[in-house]
One Martini backbone bead per residue (centre of mass of N, CA, C, O) as a GRO file, in nm:
protein
  434
    1MET     BB    1  -3.608   0.342   1.906
    2ARG     BB    2  -3.621   0.648   2.001
    3LYS     BB    3  -3.520   0.888   2.224
    4SER     BB    4  -3.670   1.200   2.328
    5PHE     BB    5  -3.502   1.517   2.407
    6SER     BB    6  -3.518   1.852   2.552
    7PHE     BB    7  -3.318   2.158   2.535
    8THR     BB    8  -3.217   2.462   2.654
    9VAL     BB    9  -3.022   2.716   2.494
   10ASP     BB   10  -2.838   2.995   2.550
   11ASP     BB   11  -2.576   2.945   2.349
   12VAL     BB   12  -2.558   2.830   2.038
   13GLN     BB   13  -2.260   2.861   1.948
   14VAL     BB   14  -2.133   2.732   2.193
   15PHE     BB   15  -2.282   2.460   2.169
   16LYS     BB   16  -2.171   2.382   1.896
   17ASN     BB   17  -1.872   2.370   1.987
   18GLN     BB   18  -1.915   2.162   2.211
   19LEU     BB   19  -2.017   1.937   2.030
   20LEU     BB   20  -1.760   1.909   1.857
   21VAL     BB   21  -1.567   1.837   2.082
   22TRP     BB   22  -1.725   1.589   2.189
   23SER     BB   23  -1.724   1.421   1.910
   24GLN     BB   24  -1.407   1.333   1.895
   25GLN     BB   25  -1.442   1.042   2.042
   26PHE     BB   26  -1.545   0.949   1.768
   27TYR     BB   27  -1.527   0.769   1.470
   28GLU     BB   28  -1.815   0.896   1.391
   29VAL     BB   29  -1.888   1.211   1.207
   30VAL     BB   30  -2.175   1.440   1.168
   31TRP     BB   31  -2.188   1.788   1.070
   32LEU     BB   32  -2.463   2.019   1.033
   33ASP     BB   33  -2.472   2.365   0.896
   34SER     BB   34  -2.669   2.661   0.825
   35ASN     BB   35  -2.596   2.940   0.954
   36LEU     BB   36  -2.897   3.075   0.950
   37HIS     BB   37  -3.004   2.987   0.685
   38GLU     BB   38  -3.319   3.084   0.531
   39ASN     BB   39  -3.582   2.888   0.384
   40LYS     BB   40  -3.843   2.696   0.262
   41TYR     BB   41  -3.612   2.434   0.289
   42SER     BB   42  -3.562   2.437   0.577
   43SER     BB   43  -3.488   2.226   0.883
   44PHE     BB   44  -3.222   2.337   1.037
   45ASP     BB   45  -2.938   2.457   1.217
   46GLY     BB   46  -2.842   2.170   1.344
   47MET     BB   47  -2.648   1.846   1.309
   48LEU     BB   48  -2.568   1.546   1.500
   49ALA     BB   49  -2.370   1.246   1.424
   50VAL     BB   50  -2.290   0.949   1.626
   51ASP     BB   51  -2.201   0.644   1.661
   52ALA     BB   52  -2.200   0.344   1.529
   53LEU     BB   53  -2.397   0.060   1.485
   54THR     BB   54  -2.401   0.083   1.172
   55ALA     BB   55  -2.242   0.005   0.841
   56LEU     BB   56  -2.140   0.141   0.509
   57SER     BB   57  -1.855   0.024   0.311
   58THR     BB   58  -1.768   0.110  -0.039
   59ASP     BB   59  -1.636   0.015  -0.391
   60SER     BB   60  -1.868  -0.090  -0.536
   61PHE     BB   61  -2.065  -0.143  -0.829
   62ASN     BB   62  -2.314  -0.191  -0.602
   63ALA     BB   63  -2.357   0.062  -0.416
   64PHE     BB   64  -2.661   0.138  -0.452
   65ASP     BB   65  -2.773  -0.139  -0.376
   66ASP     BB   66  -2.644  -0.147  -0.098
   67LEU     BB   67  -2.787   0.107   0.006
   68LYS     BB   68  -3.076   0.010  -0.031
   69THR     BB   69  -3.054  -0.226   0.162
   70TYR     BB   70  -2.959  -0.072   0.412
   71GLN     BB   71  -3.195   0.128   0.432
   72THR     BB   72  -3.427  -0.082   0.445
   73GLU     BB   73  -3.318  -0.245   0.700
   74THR     BB   74  -3.282  -0.011   0.910
   75LYS     BB   75  -3.515   0.203   0.956
   76ASP     BB   76  -3.334   0.474   0.978
   77TRP     BB   77  -3.107   0.678   1.038
   78ILE     BB   78  -2.876   0.805   0.784
   79PHE     BB   79  -2.525   0.879   0.732
   80GLY     BB   80  -2.333   1.038   0.453
   81TYR     BB   81  -2.161   0.940   0.142
   82LEU     BB   82  -2.086   1.038  -0.205
   83THR     BB   83  -1.891   0.996  -0.464
   84TYR     BB   84  -1.826   1.095  -0.780
   85ASP     BB   85  -1.718   0.795  -0.877
   86LEU     BB   86  -2.012   0.662  -0.897
   87LYS     BB   87  -2.045   0.704  -1.203
   88ASN     BB   88  -1.927   0.411  -1.272
   89THR     BB   89  -2.216   0.270  -1.183
   90THR     BB   90  -2.411   0.434  -1.404
   91GLU     BB   91  -2.171   0.433  -1.609
   92GLN     BB   92  -1.930   0.404  -1.876
   93LEU     BB   93  -1.681   0.462  -1.654
   94LYS     BB   94  -1.385   0.627  -1.516
   95SER     BB   95  -1.101   0.632  -1.258
   96ALA     BB   96  -0.739   0.718  -1.316
   97ASN     BB   97  -0.653   0.926  -1.131
   98PHE     BB   98  -0.513   1.079  -0.886
   99ASP     BB   99  -0.495   0.959  -0.528
  100GLY     BB  100  -0.436   1.098  -0.190
  101LEU     BB  101  -0.692   0.997   0.009
  102HIS     BB  102  -0.868   0.725   0.020
  103PHE     BB  103  -1.171   0.705   0.003
  104PRO     BB  104  -1.447   0.575   0.016
  105GLU     BB  105  -1.705   0.579  -0.211
  106LEU     BB  106  -1.896   0.474   0.033
  107TYR     BB  107  -2.072   0.616   0.331
  108PHE     BB  108  -2.271   0.472   0.602
  109PHE     BB  109  -2.462   0.547   0.911
  110GLN     BB  110  -2.596   0.442   1.228
  111PRO     BB  111  -2.672   0.634   1.484
  112LYS     BB  112  -2.700   0.651   1.827
  113LYS     BB  113  -2.652   0.976   1.801
  114ILE     BB  114  -2.875   1.265   1.798
  115ILE     BB  115  -2.840   1.628   1.736
  116GLN     BB  116  -3.071   1.896   1.734
  117LEU     BB  117  -3.104   2.233   1.600
  118GLN     BB  118  -3.369   2.474   1.704
  119GLY     BB  119  -3.273   2.740   1.776
  120ASN     BB  120  -3.274   2.703   2.141
  121THR     BB  121  -3.309   2.388   2.068
  122ALA     BB  122  -3.226   2.060   2.188
  123HIS     BB  123  -3.242   1.746   2.018
  124PHE     BB  124  -3.249   1.420   2.149
  125LEU     BB  125  -3.165   1.115   1.953
  126TYR     BB  126  -3.181   0.800   2.103
  127LEU     BB  127  -3.110   0.502   2.132
  128ASN     BB  128  -3.218   0.280   2.361
  129MET     BB  129  -2.926   0.164   2.437
  130VAL     BB  130  -2.840   0.499   2.515
  131ASP     BB  131  -3.058   0.668   2.691
  132ASP     BB  132  -2.892   0.676   2.970
  133GLU     BB  133  -2.682   0.910   2.837
  134LEU     BB  134  -2.828   1.177   2.786
  135GLN     BB  135  -2.786   1.354   3.042
  136SER     BB  136  -2.473   1.321   3.065
  137ASP     BB  137  -2.407   1.440   2.791
  138TYR     BB  138  -2.522   1.721   2.832
  139GLU     BB  139  -2.340   1.789   3.074
  140GLU     BB  140  -2.071   1.746   2.927
  141ILE     BB  141  -2.106   1.953   2.703
  142THR     BB  142  -2.169   2.217   2.889
  143LYS     BB  143  -1.871   2.184   3.042
  144ILE     BB  144  -1.710   2.276   2.818
  145ASN     BB  145  -1.397   2.436   2.774
  146LEU     BB  146  -1.306   2.624   2.510
  147LYS     BB  147  -1.044   2.761   2.604
  148ALA     BB  148  -0.896   2.493   2.674
  149GLU     BB  149  -0.915   2.388   2.363
  150GLN     BB  150  -0.733   2.608   2.274
  151LYS     BB  151  -0.483   2.596   2.011
  152GLN     BB  152  -0.190   2.691   1.890
  153GLU     BB  153  -0.121   2.675   1.548
  154GLU     BB  154   0.130   2.597   1.342
  155LYS     BB  155   0.193   2.741   1.026
  156ASN     BB  156   0.353   2.508   0.767
  157ILE     BB  157   0.209   2.530   0.470
  158HIS     BB  158   0.252   2.388   0.141
  159ILE     BB  159   0.095   2.487  -0.138
  160LYS     BB  160  -0.003   2.301  -0.419
  161MET     BB  161  -0.025   2.246  -0.771
  162ARG     BB  162  -0.133   2.021  -1.007
  163ILE     BB  163  -0.195   2.277  -1.194
  164PHE     BB  164  -0.060   2.493  -1.389
  165LYS     BB  165  -0.130   2.766  -1.561
  166ASP     BB  166  -0.048   2.669  -1.849
  167ASP     BB  167  -0.189   2.394  -1.821
  168TYR     BB  168  -0.469   2.503  -1.779
  169PHE     BB  169  -0.496   2.646  -2.050
  170ASN     BB  170  -0.454   2.391  -2.221
  171ARG     BB  171  -0.697   2.225  -2.110
  172VAL     BB  172  -0.917   2.434  -2.172
  173GLY     BB  173  -0.858   2.447  -2.472
  174LYS     BB  174  -0.944   2.152  -2.528
  175MET     BB  175  -1.232   2.189  -2.429
  176LEU     BB  176  -1.311   2.410  -2.634
  177GLN     BB  177  -1.275   2.237  -2.884
  178LYS     BB  178  -1.507   2.038  -2.808
  179ILE     BB  179  -1.726   2.254  -2.803
  180HIS     BB  180  -1.689   2.371  -3.096
  181ARG     BB  181  -1.741   2.074  -3.220
  182GLY     BB  182  -2.000   1.951  -3.035
  183ASP     BB  183  -1.962   1.746  -2.793
  184ILE     BB  184  -2.029   1.995  -2.603
  185TYR     BB  185  -2.148   2.271  -2.396
  186GLU     BB  186  -2.054   2.174  -2.097
  187ALA     BB  187  -1.795   2.194  -1.828
  188ASN     BB  188  -1.650   2.088  -1.527
  189PHE     BB  189  -1.342   2.227  -1.424
  190CYS     BB  190  -1.079   2.087  -1.221
  191GLN     BB  191  -0.855   2.166  -0.939
  192GLU     BB  192  -0.569   2.096  -0.736
  193PHE     BB  193  -0.487   2.142  -0.395
  194TYR     BB  194  -0.182   2.067  -0.197
  195ALA     BB  195  -0.043   1.865   0.086
  196GLU     BB  196   0.244   1.717   0.214
  197ASN     BB  197   0.346   1.615   0.506
  198THR     BB  198   0.072   1.697   0.679
  199ALA     BB  199  -0.048   1.850   0.979
  200ILE     BB  200  -0.377   1.882   1.114
  201ASN     BB  201  -0.658   2.039   1.262
  202PRO     BB  202  -0.965   1.959   1.172
  203LEU     BB  203  -1.154   2.120   1.358
  204GLU     BB  204  -1.012   2.396   1.340
  205THR     BB  205  -1.037   2.416   1.036
  206TYR     BB  206  -1.344   2.422   1.028
  207LEU     BB  207  -1.398   2.663   1.216
  208GLN     BB  208  -1.250   2.870   1.037
  209LEU     BB  209  -1.404   2.824   0.774
  210ASN     BB  210  -1.688   2.883   0.893
  211LYS     BB  211  -1.636   3.170   0.999
  212ILE     BB  212  -1.576   3.300   0.701
  213SER     BB  213  -1.840   3.166   0.546
  214LYS     BB  214  -2.124   3.075   0.643
  215ALA     BB  215  -2.265   2.828   0.524
  216PRO     BB  216  -2.565   2.636   0.450
  217PHE     BB  217  -2.372   2.343   0.393
  218SER     BB  218  -2.211   2.262   0.633
  219VAL     BB  219  -1.922   2.035   0.714
  220PHE     BB  220  -1.837   1.776   0.950
  221PHE     BB  221  -1.612   1.499   0.888
  222LYS     BB  222  -1.567   1.163   1.037
  223LEU     BB  223  -1.338   0.872   0.956
  224ASN     BB  224  -1.125   0.844   1.166
  225ASP     BB  225  -0.862   0.953   0.943
  226LYS     BB  226  -1.104   1.103   0.794
  227TYR     BB  227  -1.168   1.436   0.646
  228LEU     BB  228  -1.424   1.704   0.647
  229ALA     BB  229  -1.421   2.058   0.544
  230SER     BB  230  -1.725   2.241   0.486
  231ALA     BB  231  -1.841   2.541   0.273
  232SER     BB  232  -2.122   2.491   0.148
  233PRO     BB  233  -2.371   2.656  -0.077
  234GLU     BB  234  -2.490   2.364  -0.184
  235ARG     BB  235  -2.766   2.199  -0.306
  236TYR     BB  236  -2.856   1.904  -0.446
  237ILE     BB  237  -3.081   1.724  -0.264
  238LYS     BB  238  -3.438   1.701  -0.177
  239LYS     BB  239  -3.682   1.542   0.051
  240GLU     BB  240  -4.047   1.609   0.091
  241GLY     BB  241  -4.206   1.359   0.076
  242THR     BB  242  -4.302   1.412  -0.268
  243LYS     BB  243  -4.078   1.629  -0.271
  244VAL     BB  244  -3.829   1.761  -0.498
  245ILE     BB  245  -3.505   1.930  -0.452
  246SER     BB  246  -3.303   2.153  -0.658
  247GLN     BB  247  -2.985   2.378  -0.622
  248PRO     BB  248  -2.807   2.502  -0.848
  249ILE     BB  249  -2.478   2.626  -0.919
  250LYS     BB  250  -2.421   2.913  -1.145
  251GLY     BB  251  -2.229   3.164  -1.056
  252THR     BB  252  -1.964   3.404  -0.983
  253SER     BB  253  -1.881   3.657  -0.729
  254LYS     BB  254  -1.734   3.887  -0.578
  255ARG     BB  255  -1.662   4.081  -0.309
  256SER     BB  256  -1.721   4.397  -0.127
  257ALA     BB  257  -1.663   4.647   0.111
  258ASN     BB  258  -1.817   4.815  -0.083
  259LYS     BB  259  -2.148   4.859  -0.105
  260ILE     BB  260  -2.185   4.962  -0.393
  261GLU     BB  261  -1.999   4.759  -0.536
  262ASP     BB  262  -2.142   4.505  -0.428
  263LYS     BB  263  -2.414   4.561  -0.560
  264ASN     BB  264  -2.306   4.565  -0.852
  265LEU     BB  265  -2.196   4.277  -0.854
  266ARG     BB  266  -2.471   4.146  -0.814
  267ILE     BB  267  -2.618   4.267  -1.060
  268ASN     BB  268  -2.414   4.174  -1.279
  269LEU     BB  269  -2.450   3.873  -1.234
  270GLY     BB  270  -2.759   3.866  -1.311
  271LYS     BB  271  -2.675   3.981  -1.620
  272ASP     BB  272  -2.485   3.766  -1.706
  273GLU     BB  273  -2.483   3.581  -1.988
  274LYS     BB  274  -2.287   3.352  -1.928
  275GLU     BB  275  -2.393   3.271  -1.646
  276ARG     BB  276  -2.684   3.217  -1.737
  277ALA     BB  277  -2.621   3.000  -1.943
  278GLU     BB  278  -2.498   2.799  -1.746
  279ASN     BB  279  -2.744   2.773  -1.561
  280ILE     BB  280  -2.958   2.685  -1.775
  281MET     BB  281  -2.822   2.425  -1.863
  282ILE     BB  282  -2.843   2.291  -1.578
  283VAL     BB  283  -3.144   2.307  -1.549
  284ASP     BB  284  -3.205   2.116  -1.783
  285LEU     BB  285  -3.054   1.875  -1.664
  286VAL     BB  286  -3.217   1.855  -1.397
  287ARG     BB  287  -3.492   1.815  -1.523
  288ASN     BB  288  -3.414   1.547  -1.653
  289ASP     BB  289  -3.333   1.395  -1.397
  290LEU     BB  290  -3.607   1.428  -1.240
  291SER     BB  291  -3.794   1.289  -1.461
  292LYS     BB  292  -3.717   0.988  -1.396
  293SER     BB  293  -3.902   1.009  -1.105
  294ALA     BB  294  -4.138   1.170  -1.197
  295VAL     BB  295  -4.426   1.296  -1.227
  296LYS     BB  296  -4.594   1.380  -1.481
  297GLY     BB  297  -4.551   1.732  -1.508
  298SER     BB  298  -4.386   1.819  -1.216
  299VAL     BB  299  -4.164   1.985  -1.334
  300GLN     BB  300  -4.013   2.280  -1.180
  301VAL     BB  301  -3.927   2.632  -1.196
  302GLU     BB  302  -3.899   2.846  -0.928
  303GLU     BB  303  -3.596   2.941  -0.987
  304LEU     BB  304  -3.406   3.181  -1.194
  305CYS     BB  305  -3.112   3.317  -1.147
  306LYS     BB  306  -3.057   3.368  -0.844
  307VAL     BB  307  -2.909   3.595  -0.617
  308TYR     BB  308  -2.671   3.515  -0.367
  309THR     BB  309  -2.533   3.601  -0.042
  310TYR     BB  310  -2.205   3.564   0.085
  311ASN     BB  311  -1.919   3.614   0.248
  312GLN     BB  312  -1.732   3.560  -0.023
  313VAL     BB  313  -1.989   3.543  -0.228
  314HIS     BB  314  -2.166   3.543  -0.518
  315GLN     BB  315  -2.468   3.355  -0.625
  316MET     BB  316  -2.615   3.148  -0.875
  317ILE     BB  317  -2.956   3.028  -0.833
  318SER     BB  318  -3.156   2.739  -0.877
  319THR     BB  319  -3.503   2.603  -0.863
  320ILE     BB  320  -3.598   2.258  -0.864
  321THR     BB  321  -3.901   2.063  -0.902
  322SER     BB  322  -4.080   1.764  -0.780
  323THR     BB  323  -4.282   1.466  -0.814
  324VAL     BB  324  -4.340   1.169  -0.628
  325LYS     BB  325  -4.405   0.869  -0.544
  326ASP     BB  326  -4.453   0.707  -0.250
  327ASP     BB  327  -4.290   0.429  -0.363
  328LYS     BB  328  -4.031   0.567  -0.418
  329ASN     BB  329  -3.710   0.514  -0.409
  330VAL     BB  330  -3.463   0.704  -0.267
  331VAL     BB  331  -3.204   0.590  -0.405
  332ASP     BB  332  -3.308   0.617  -0.696
  333ILE     BB  333  -3.325   0.923  -0.702
  334ILE     BB  334  -3.023   0.968  -0.664
  335LYS     BB  335  -2.911   0.791  -0.896
  336GLU     BB  336  -3.075   0.953  -1.131
  337THR     BB  337  -2.892   1.237  -1.044
  338PHE     BB  338  -2.608   1.106  -1.055
  339PRO     BB  339  -2.432   1.342  -1.072
  340MET     BB  340  -2.439   1.660  -1.042
  341GLY     BB  341  -2.477   1.904  -1.279
  342SER     BB  342  -2.279   2.134  -1.166
  343MET     BB  343  -2.023   1.900  -1.183
  344THR     BB  344  -2.039   1.850  -1.498
  345GLY     BB  345  -2.266   1.864  -1.767
  346ALA     BB  346  -2.330   1.914  -2.133
  347PRO     BB  347  -2.363   1.640  -2.177
  348LYS     BB  348  -2.310   1.439  -1.915
  349VAL     BB  349  -2.139   1.195  -2.013
  350SER     BB  350  -1.945   1.346  -2.200
  351ALA     BB  351  -1.837   1.537  -1.985
  352MET     BB  352  -1.716   1.315  -1.798
  353GLN     BB  353  -1.513   1.208  -2.003
  354ILE     BB  354  -1.355   1.477  -2.038
  355ILE     BB  355  -1.283   1.524  -1.747
  356GLU     BB  356  -1.107   1.268  -1.714
  357GLU     BB  357  -0.903   1.347  -1.941
  358LEU     BB  358  -0.820   1.657  -1.823
  359GLU     BB  359  -0.783   1.587  -1.551
  360ALA     BB  360  -0.546   1.512  -1.263
  361THR     BB  361  -0.779   1.424  -1.053
  362LYS     BB  362  -0.942   1.254  -0.832
  363ARG     BB  363  -1.223   1.354  -0.674
  364GLY     BB  364  -1.416   1.198  -0.501
  365LEU     BB  365  -1.566   1.382  -0.260
  366TYR     BB  366  -1.530   1.585  -0.450
  367SER     BB  367  -1.841   1.651  -0.588
  368GLY     BB  368  -2.006   1.524  -0.396
  369THR     BB  369  -2.193   1.394  -0.101
  370VAL     BB  370  -2.369   1.509   0.199
  371GLY     BB  371  -2.598   1.328   0.432
  372TYR     BB  372  -2.950   1.220   0.470
  373ILE     BB  373  -3.178   0.964   0.597
  374THR     BB  374  -3.494   0.897   0.691
  375PRO     BB  375  -3.751   0.700   0.814
  376GLU     BB  376  -3.957   0.875   0.611
  377GLN     BB  377  -3.792   0.914   0.327
  378ASP     BB  378  -3.610   1.147   0.368
  379PHE     BB  379  -3.381   1.409   0.233
  380ASP     BB  380  -3.032   1.557   0.245
  381PHE     BB  381  -2.798   1.717   0.007
  382ASN     BB  382  -2.496   1.820  -0.082
  383VAL     BB  383  -2.213   1.996  -0.216
  384VAL     BB  384  -1.870   1.924  -0.247
  385ILE     BB  385  -1.751   2.235  -0.174
  386ARG     BB  386  -1.545   2.434  -0.025
  387SER     BB  387  -1.313   2.204   0.060
  388ILE     BB  388  -1.145   2.004   0.308
  389LEU     BB  389  -0.917   1.732   0.280
  390TYR     BB  390  -0.817   1.450   0.509
  391ASN     BB  391  -0.531   1.233   0.565
  392ALA     BB  392  -0.369   1.148   0.848
  393THR     BB  393  -0.193   0.903   0.770
  394GLU     BB  394  -0.085   1.042   0.492
  395LYS     BB  395  -0.060   1.355   0.519
  396TYR     BB  396  -0.313   1.467   0.336
  397VAL     BB  397  -0.400   1.769   0.164
  398SER     BB  398  -0.719   1.888   0.013
  399PHE     BB  399  -0.825   2.110  -0.262
  400SER     BB  400  -1.095   2.204  -0.482
  401VAL     BB  401  -1.158   2.369  -0.801
  402GLY     BB  402  -1.415   2.520  -1.022
  403GLY     BB  403  -1.563   2.548  -1.362
  404ALA     BB  404  -1.747   2.660  -1.624
  405ILE     BB  405  -1.728   2.549  -1.962
  406THR     BB  406  -1.776   2.749  -2.244
  407ALA     BB  407  -1.772   2.904  -2.546
  408LYS     BB  408  -1.724   3.193  -2.372
  409ALA     BB  409  -1.474   3.117  -2.238
  410SER     BB  410  -1.206   3.234  -2.029
  411PRO     BB  411  -0.922   3.114  -1.905
  412GLU     BB  412  -0.843   3.358  -1.732
  413LYS     BB  413  -1.117   3.391  -1.579
  414GLU     BB  414  -1.135   3.102  -1.471
  415TYR     BB  415  -0.877   3.115  -1.305
  416GLU     BB  416  -0.965   3.349  -1.120
  417GLU     BB  417  -1.213   3.201  -1.006
  418CYS     BB  418  -1.055   2.976  -0.869
  419LEU     BB  419  -0.894   3.160  -0.675
  420LEU     BB  420  -1.145   3.267  -0.531
  421LYS     BB  421  -1.249   2.986  -0.429
  422ALA     BB  422  -0.963   2.921  -0.274
  423LYS     BB  423  -0.916   3.139  -0.055
  424ALA     BB  424  -1.034   3.022   0.214
  425MET     BB  425  -0.867   2.761   0.229
  426ARG     BB  426  -0.589   2.894   0.218
  427GLN     BB  427  -0.611   3.074   0.464
  428VAL     BB  428  -0.652   2.850   0.672
  429LEU     BB  429  -0.394   2.675   0.612
  430GLU     BB  430  -0.188   2.943   0.624
  431GLY     BB  431  -0.282   3.157   0.841
  432LYS     BB  432  -0.437   3.430   0.669
  433ILE     BB  433  -0.640   3.553   0.872
  434SER     BB  434  -0.781   3.878   0.930
   0.00000   0.00000   0.00000
């Protein structure tokens, strides 16, 4: 069904940027970049999917069933996303808050052209109907003059907050009341930053965000006039054969230019009782989610509260794995764990109800997921955080940040953590990158 051909690449970073410039001619684009972060569950350095042969776009309450049918009938690679608000299809929930972006709730497509990067080798996987374009595409990509593509963009973007500081404290205070009353143990509370009547260059925005963040689950996504530029550090869920892996993040610390201070910040994050408690609560939630599809007794915690260092922040990450039966449907595995525990809370359904009540914005693709499913029934999906979303027709730009609220949470510290997480997106949009 697909023709495969490989080329050796001289300069991988240059080739990545050439790929992205070349991809802009297509209506549908997914670019996934690991930014050379490697661990035992890494699959590739970069992967581009463009030009849909078939697609599924829906807001239906049968979205997961529609995806299952589409994936089963396609029997090929599919790439796409699920928004956070698909929670309403798995539980008796609703999403009634403001939405300035208007992305479809679910979108997947079967690309005619896939290009994978592993080391200095580019693997072209083209459907047979376009395999005669393989050589000419490679030549076109490598001839792109990146300097000629660079355009100085005037930054005149006024970022506004959907929730102001006093209102944030008030809403977090209400959430703490519910926690102290015993309604929930933990919930992820998010707030939106946005700009109206604003035009941005989506690709340039992604390139700048990726340059300063270099996150392991970065994404550039384009669906006609809708764009995602993501510097996500978090994997939601992955399947390799019969093994399923989830790696939730809970716990964040700033970086320091001073090496000794930075080391201490990392060590202190690993010892922080509040951050560890948040992480362990979500580990328990993820274990429960994975157990719905797992072979009995196969759910394991491989790493607990391990601290990883990224360009912008230190993060506390745990790794939970399970085993599924060969015939377990891949979409069912995703549905049974969605939305991801790190962006909801515990107990999960109660936390999502309270989140909807206290947040001011419909989350949409933020805290949803982008990824792919292979013909071999494997998949890999990130968590859409540290991300800029853009609707070019509406001229609406948005990014959201959040944090876990527990009984020991301080609204002031949570607010400061939100500003830390927002820093990279704000710098990119306002043109204040040093």
